[in-house]
C-alpha positions in Angstrom: 0.0 0.0 0.0 2.8 2.4 0.9 4.5 1.9 -2.4 1.3 2.7 -4.3 0.9 6.0 -2.4 4.6 6.7 -2.9 4.2 6.0 -6.6 1.2 8.3 -6.9 2.9 11.2 -5.3 5.5 11.4 -8.1 3.2 11.2 -11.2 1.7 14.4 -12.5 -1.9 15.4 -11.6 -2.4 12.2 -9.7 0.1 13.6 -7.2 -2.2 16.6 -6.5 -5.3 14.4 -6.1 -3.5 12.1 -3.6 -2.2 15.0 -1.7 -5.7 16.6 -1.5 -7.2 13.2 -0.5 -4.7 12.8 2.3 -5.2 16.3 3.6 -9.0 15.7 3.7 -8.4 12.5 5.7 -6.1 14.2 8.2 -8.4 17.1 8.7 -11.3 14.7 9.2 -9.4 12.8 11.9 -8.5 16.1 13.5 -12.1 17.3 13.5 -13.1 13.9 15.0 -11.3 15.0 18.2 -11.8 18.8 17.9 -15.6 18.9 17.5 -16.4 17.1 20.8 -13.8 19.3 22.6 -15.4 22.3 21.0 -18.9 21.3 22.0 -18.0 20.4 25.6 -15.9 23.6 25.9 -18.3 26.1 24.4 -21.6 24.4 25.4 -21.5 25.2 29.1 -21.1 28.9 28.2 -24.4 29.1 26.3 -26.8 31.4 28.2 -24.1 32.7 30.6 -23.6 36.4 31.3 -21.3 38.2 28.9 -18.6 38.9 31.6 -18.4 35.2 32.5 -18.1 34.1 28.9 -15.4 36.7 28.2 -13.5 35.5 31.3 -13.8 31.9 30.3 -12.5 32.4 26.8 -9.7 34.6 28.1 -8.1 31.3 29.4 -5.7 29.6 27.0 -7.3 26.1 26.7 -10.8 27.2 25.5 -9.3 29.9 23.2 -6.9 27.3 21.6 -9.7 24.7 21.2 -11.9 27.3 19.5 -9.1 28.6 17.3 -8.0 25.1 16.2 -11.6 24.2 15.4 -12.0 27.3 13.3 -8.8 26.7 11.4 -9.2 23.0 10.7 -13.0 23.2 10.2 -13.0 26.0 7.6 -10.0 24.5 5.8 -11.8 21.2 5.6 -14.9 23.0 4.4 -12.9 24.8 1.8 -11.3 21.6 0.5 -14.7 19.8 0.5 -16.5 22.5 -1.4 -13.6 22.6 -3.9 -14.0 18.9 -4.6 -17.8 19.3 -5.0 -17.4 22.2 -7.4 -14.7 20.4 -9.4 -17.1 17.5 -9.9 -20.3 19.4 -10.7 -19.4 22.8 -12.2 -17.6 23.2 -15.5 -15.7 25.9 -17.4 -15.1 29.4 -16.2 -17.9 29.1 -13.6 -15.8 26.4 -11.9 -12.8 28.6 -11.4 -14.8 31.6 -10.3 -16.9 29.6 -7.8 -13.9 27.8 -6.4 -12.2 31.2 -5.9 -15.3 32.8 -4.3 -15.8 29.8 -1.9 -12.2 29.7 -1.0 -12.2 33.4 -0.2 -15.4 33.1 1.8 -14.1 30.2 3.9 -10.8 31.9 4.7 -12.7 35.2 5.5 -14.9 33.3 7.9 -11.9 31.6 9.5 -10.1 34.9 9.9 -13.2 36.6 11.4 -13.6 33.8 13.9 -9.9 33.9 14.8 -10.0 37.7 15.2 -13.0 37.4 17.5 -11.4 34.7 19.7 -8.1 36.6 19.8 -9.8 39.8 20.7 -11.5 38.1 23.6 -8.4 36.2 24.7 -6.1 39.2 24.8 
């Protein structure tokens, strides 16, 4: 199996597909651990007073969990939407829609990171 992957990494456009596939798998596994941590970290803060929420997210652990979830989640979303658009949209519309969705996902990631950093510092 390893020799097949090693072979695929060194042969043209197949190399890009294998790389993309492996990145999606790695981000899926990371999200498998991050999403429950995110839910159990953020969940108890729902409905709490503003001051208590800000004080909680000023601690390093919750801020790091939320930041990592934003980064990995939006990158995974961006890669998944790119695959979907490559499969179902053709021509110039494909390039434009991939560009727009990539920009939107990175913008959402940056807005989330800015918000958590503003609270944490």
